[in-house]
C-alpha positions in Angstrom: 2.9 0.6 -41.8 -0.5 1.9 -40.9 -0.9 4.4 -38.0 -3.0 1.9 -36.0 -0.1 -0.6 -36.1 2.3 2.0 -34.6 -0.3 2.8 -31.9 -0.7 -0.9 -31.1 3.0 -1.4 -30.8 3.3 1.6 -28.5 0.4 0.3 -26.4 2.0 -3.1 -26.2 5.4 -1.6 -25.2 3.7 0.4 -22.5 2.1 -2.7 -21.1 5.4 -4.6 -21.2 7.1 -1.8 -19.4 4.3 -1.7 -16.8 4.8 -5.4 -16.1 8.5 -4.9 -15.6 8.1 -1.8 -13.4 5.0 -2.8 -11.4 3.3 0.6 -11.7 -0.3 1.0 -12.9 0.3 4.3 -14.6 1.9 2.9 -17.7 -1.0 0.5 -18.1 -3.4 3.5 -17.9 -1.3 5.3 -20.6 -1.4 2.1 -22.6 -5.2 2.4 -22.6 -4.8 5.8 -24.1 -2.5 4.4 -26.8 -5.0 1.7 -27.5 -7.8 4.3 -27.8 -5.6 6.1 -30.3 -5.2 2.9 -32.3 -8.9 2.5 -32.4 -9.3 6.1 -33.6 -6.8 5.3 -36.4 -8.9 2.3 -37.4 -11.9 4.7 -37.5 -10.0 6.9 -40.0 -9.2 9.9 -37.8 -6.1 12.0 -38.7 -2.9 12.0 -36.8 -3.8 15.1 -34.8 -7.0 13.5 -33.7 -5.2 10.3 -32.8 -2.7 12.2 -30.6 -5.6 14.1 -29.0 -7.4 10.9 -28.2 -4.3 9.3 -26.8 -3.6 12.3 -24.6 -7.2 12.7 -23.3 -7.9 9.0 -22.6 -4.5 8.4 -21.1 -4.4 11.4 -18.9 -8.1 11.0 -18.1 -7.5 7.4 -16.9 -4.6 8.5 -14.7 -6.7 11.3 -13.2 -9.5 8.9 -12.5 -7.1 6.4 -10.9 -5.6 9.2 -8.8 -9.0 10.3 -7.6 -10.0 6.8 -6.7 -6.7 6.2 -4.8 -7.0 9.5 -3.0 -10.5 8.7 -1.8 -9.4 5.5 0.0 -8.2 5.7 3.6 -4.4 5.4 4.0 -3.0 2.0 4.9 -1.5 1.5 8.3 2.3 1.2 8.4 3.5 -2.4 8.1 4.7 -2.5 11.7 1.1 -2.0 12.9 -0.8 -3.5 10.0 -2.6 -6.7 10.8 -2.6 -7.7 7.1 1.2 -7.6 7.1 2.2 -8.6 10.7 0.1 -11.4 12.2 1.4 -10.5 15.7 -0.8 -7.5 15.8 -3.9 -8.2 18.0 -2.3 -11.2 19.8 -2.4 -11.3 23.6 0.6 -11.5 25.9 0.6 -12.0 29.7 2.9 -9.5 31.6 3.7 -10.6 35.1 5.9 -7.6 36.1 7.2 -4.3 34.6 10.8 -3.1 35.0 11.6 0.3 36.4 12.6 1.5 32.9 9.0 0.9 31.6 9.8 -2.4 29.8 8.9 -5.9 30.5 10.2 -9.3 29.2 7.7 -11.9 28.1 7.9 -15.3 26.4 6.0 -15.1 23.2 6.1 -17.6 20.2 8.9 -19.5 21.9 11.3 -16.6 22.4 12.0 -13.8 24.8 10.6 -10.4 23.7 11.0 -7.0 25.2 7.6 -5.3 25.7 6.9 -1.5 26.0 3.7 0.2 26.6 2.0 2.0 23.8 2.0 5.8 24.2 -1.2 7.7 23.9 -4.3 8.8 25.8 -5.4 5.2 26.6 -2.1 4.3 28.3 -1.9 4.8 32.0 1.1 6.6 33.4 2.3 3.5 35.3 2.0 0.2 33.5 0.2 -2.6 35.3 0.7 -6.4 35.0 -1.9 -8.5 33.3 -3.1 -9.4 29.8 -2.1 -7.0 27.1 -2.7 -6.8 23.3 0.1 -6.3 20.8 -0.6 -3.1 18.8 2.7 -2.7 17.0 6.1 -4.5 16.5 9.1 -2.3 16.4 12.2 -4.3 15.7 12.4 -6.9 18.5 10.0 -5.0 20.8 6.3 -5.6 21.2 4.3 -2.4 21.8 1.2 -3.3 23.9 -2.0 -1.9 25.3 -3.7 -3.1 28.4 -6.9 -5.0 27.7 
């Protein structure tokens, strides 16, 4: 069998493993293996093919890492609007309990509400309209609007 055939089989195997594992890194290494197959088609020797596979594969991983690192980090799922549609919704709080919680009816059920901690939150919570900023278990974390 020709060297290029082996490289194509290795590249295909990497892509299949990537589809089974769900990571992008095996796909990037598969690009390196495909580049080695193309260099084998061009008539380069085995050492050059290995070098091309290593440089293209590792280079693709390095570029992907740099692109991912440049993006802002995603919010955790409990406070990410893309994951949890309750984030940003408004609830009406009539009264707060002494322990700093309240009970509201939201989406047809009773929810326990706590005030979000931070600089914006007043020391004593006040009744009124609040916005959900996070969902922790069965508790809504809210900020005053």
